[in-house]
Structures are given as C-alpha cells and as structure tokens.
N, C-alpha and C positions, 0 to 999 in steps of 0.2 A: 132575300136581302132586305133587311129593314133598315131604312135611313131615318134619321130623326136630327132636327135642327133646333136648336136652343139658343137663346141670347145669355151671354156669360157677362153682363154688366160691370162687375168688378173688373174684368179683364178686357172691357171694351172691345169684345168680339162675340160674333156669331159662331158657333161651334157646330159641326155635323160630326155624328156616329153612324158607324155603319155596322148592323148586329152588335151595338153595344162598344164598339171599338172607336177610339178617336180618328177622324178620317181628314179632317181638315178644319178650316176657319176662315172667316171674314174680319178683319181689323177695320175698327171704325173711331171715327171721333164724333163729338156731341157739340153743336152750337145752339141752344134754344130747341126749336122744332125740327131742325135739320141734321141728318145723319150722314156724314161724309164716309162712303165705304172706301178705304184707302187700299188695302190689299187683301187678296184672296189667296190661299195656299190649299192645295189637296195633296195628301200622301201619295206619292207615285204609284203605288199598288191599287191605288181607287181611280187614277186618271182613266177617261175612257169609257168609265162604266156610269156617267151621267151624275155622279156626286157633286160636282161642282154646281151643275146646273140646279139641283136639288137644293144645294146651300144657298144659293142667290134666292131662288123663288121662297124658300123657307124665310129667309131674312127679310125679304120685299113684303110678302103675305103679313108678317109680324109688325113691320113698321108700318103698313097700310092700317092694320087695325088699332095701332096706338096712334095714329092719325100724325104721322112724322113725314116729312120730306126728305127726298133722296140726292146726295150729291155724288155721283157717281165717278169717283177718281180712280178706281181701279178698272185698268183696261177689260179685264174678265167681265166685271159687272157690265160695263159699257156696253161691250158687244153683246150679253144676255139681253140688256134692255132694247138694244136695235132691233133683237128677232121677236122681242115680246112686247108689242104695243099695249096689251093690257095693263102695263105698268108705267107708262108714258106720264100718267097723271101725277105720279110720286116725285117725278123729277122736279128738283130746284136748280132753275138756270143760274 
C-alpha cells in the first residue's frame, strides 16, 4: 500500500492517496504563518488502516518544513498531536 500526502493550496486542503486513489483530506485555513487544521475526512474503506494518521503526519511534516505553526481545531488532529510529542513545537496556542 503506497500512501502519499500532498498539499492542494487552491482547495485549502491536504490530500492523501492510497495506491493513487483519493482516500481523504484535511481542510485548513491560513492566517499568515498559522495554519488552522479544521476538518479531517478519510474514506470509510481506508479507516483503521493508518491512512488518517499518515495524512496528519504528512501535513505536519510539510508545515514544519515551510516554517508554519499549527492551530489544531480538528479533533482528529488534536488527538494525533496528544500522542506525538515530536510535533508539539508546531502548535500555536
């Protein structure tokens, strides 16, 4: 299973594909250097396979590389951040 995460800036969302098939997204808003992660959605056929976690990880890695801060409004993203201390530095309170 090949999972890829890409930013789609025109749609204001990170998208995840599994073996080339659209599998989910994280919608976001921008406010300067702060990205608010608003809503995560993963196709039900991919739930329970780690696709949502890979989506969040990919988005956070991209945002870190671009020097952005994160405001985790989405409960799924907040839960991920609670389990992964390595991304705490990205959180904008």
